C-alpha positions as CSV (number, residue, x, y, z in Angstrom):
1,M,27.2,0.1,20.9
2,L,31.1,0.3,20.3
3,I,31.9,3.9,20.5
4,I,35.3,4.9,18.4
5,N,37.1,8.5,18.9
6,I,38.8,9.5,16.0
7,K,42.2,11.4,17.5
8,E,43.4,14.3,15.7
9,N,45.5,14.0,12.4
10,E,44.9,10.0,12.6
11,S,43.7,8.3,9.2
12,I,40.0,6.3,8.8
13,D,41.5,4.0,7.9
14,K,43.4,3.7,10.9
15,A,40.1,4.0,13.2
16,L,38.5,1.6,10.7
17,K,41.3,-0.9,12.4
18,R,40.7,-0.2,15.3
19,F,36.8,-0.4,15.7
20,K,37.1,-3.6,14.1
21,K,39.1,-5.5,16.6
22,K,37.0,-4.0,19.0
23,F,34.1,-5.4,17.3
24,E,36.1,-8.8,17.2
25,K,36.3,-8.7,20.5
26,T,33.1,-8.7,21.9
27,G,32.7,-11.7,20.2
28,V,29.1,-11.0,18.4
29,V,29.9,-12.8,15.2
30,K,30.7,-16.0,16.3
31,Q,27.4,-15.5,18.8
32,L,25.4,-15.2,15.7
33,R,26.7,-17.8,14.2
34,R,26.4,-20.1,16.8
35,R,22.6,-19.1,17.4
36,G,22.3,-19.8,13.7
37,A,21.3,-23.0,13.9
38,F,19.8,-25.8,16.7
39,I,22.5,-28.1,18.0
40,K,21.0,-31.0,20.0
41,P,22.7,-31.1,23.2
42,S,23.4,-34.7,23.0
43,I,25.5,-33.4,19.8
44,T,27.2,-30.8,21.5
45,R,28.6,-33.2,24.4
46,R,29.8,-35.8,22.2
47,T,32.0,-33.4,19.8
48,E,33.7,-32.4,23.3
49,M,34.0,-35.4,24.0
50,I,35.7,-36.2,20.9
51,R,38.1,-33.1,20.7
52,A,38.8,-34.4,24.7
53,S,40.2,-37.3,23.4
54,Y,42.1,-36.2,20.3
55,K,44.1,-33.5,22.4
56,Q,44.5,-36.2,24.7
57,I,46.2,-38.6,22.2
58,T,47.8,-35.6,21.1
59,Y,49.3,-33.8,23.8
60,G,48.7,-36.4,26.5
61,N,52.1,-38.3,25.8
62,E,54.5,-35.4,25.7
63,E,57.4,-35.9,28.4
64,A,58.4,-32.5,30.2
């Protein structure tokens, strides 16, 4: 449970902004979206391999 202490003379907008930042950092929305639909482990491995190969092609050939 998130607790946001409203400071003296603080507007509701600023307190709401702080709440939204804290809520985003917890990752609740990401987790709900990830759990929304089942993805087979083979498909997750395949997507990881595709991402890794893309990163290798894009960033792997850079010379320092």
